[in-house]
N, C-alpha and C positions, 0 to 999 in steps of 0.2 A: 504494500500500500504506500502510495506517495503521501507523505504527511507534511510536506513543506508549504502547503497552501493554507489559506484561511477557510476553515470549515465551520458549518453550523455546529451548535453545541447540544449535546444531550446531557441534562443535569440529573444527578442523583443526590439525595439528601444524606447519604452515608455510604460507606464502603460495603457493598453487598458481595457475598461469596460468588454469585453467578457471574460477576464481572471479571474475575480472575486477573485483576490489575491491568486490564487492557486499556490503552489510551485513546485508541481510535477504533471506529466500527462503521461498517457499511450497512445501511438500512436496506435489507433485502425484500421485505414485504410488510404490509400493513393490513390488519384485519380487525374484526370485532370479536368480543367475547362477552357473554352475559354469565357472570359467575352464579347468578341465581339458579341457573339450570344445572349446576354441578351437584353431584351427591356430596355429602359431608366429607367423605374420604377423598374425593377428587379435589374439593375445595381446599382441604387441609394440605394435600400434597402440593397444590399450586401455591398456597400461602408460604409453605416452607421454602419452595424454590424462589419465589418472587421476593420474599421479605426477610430472608435470613442474612443478617449482617455478619461481617467478618468478626465482630465481637461475640458471636454465638447467640445473640438475641434475635428472636423472630418477631419482627415488627408487624403492625396491624394491616389487615387487608379487609376492605368492605365487600359485601356481596352487592354487586351492581354491574352495569354495563361498562365496558372499557374498550378503548382503542388499544390494540396490541401491536407493538413494534417488534419486529424480529431483526436482529443484527448479527453480523459475523464480525468478530473483533480482529484486531491486528495480530493476535496470536492464533487465529483460525478457530476460535471457540465461539459457538453460537450462544446468544442470550436474548431474552425478551425483556420488554419493559411495558408495563400497563400504564396507560395514560387516560385522561378524561375522554369519554366517548365523543365529545364535541370536537376533538382534535384530529379526527380521521382525515378530513380533507387537507388540513394543514400539513400533516406528515406524509400523506400519500404522494404529494408532489416531490418529495425528497427520496423516493425509492431509487436505489443505486447510487446515492450520494454518501460520502464519508462524513461522519460526525466526530467531533472531539468529545471524548467522555470526560465529564467534569464532576468531581465530588464536591458538593457545597454543603458542609455540615453546619452552616451558620443559622439555619432555620430551626 
């Protein structure tokens, strides 16, 4: 991946295990997910994947509709990020673009 240009940013509020310390990631697809349709077991598996911080704490996840961003990072590791469902169109135009992964723990 060429990382010498100015890239859009994908922000996370903490270091999540799923990121594997990757600094850049290509957005490969955007889709929807309604976690209300998941069984409790499926939801808890998703929550552990999506919300497990490097500190070992599993942060909260609400049952609702999400825009799902699927990335492949600069180490070749695929990860997803759940965003507000209203962000679908905004992110869809960035498919095949490379993002800088930023951890902003100030919130």
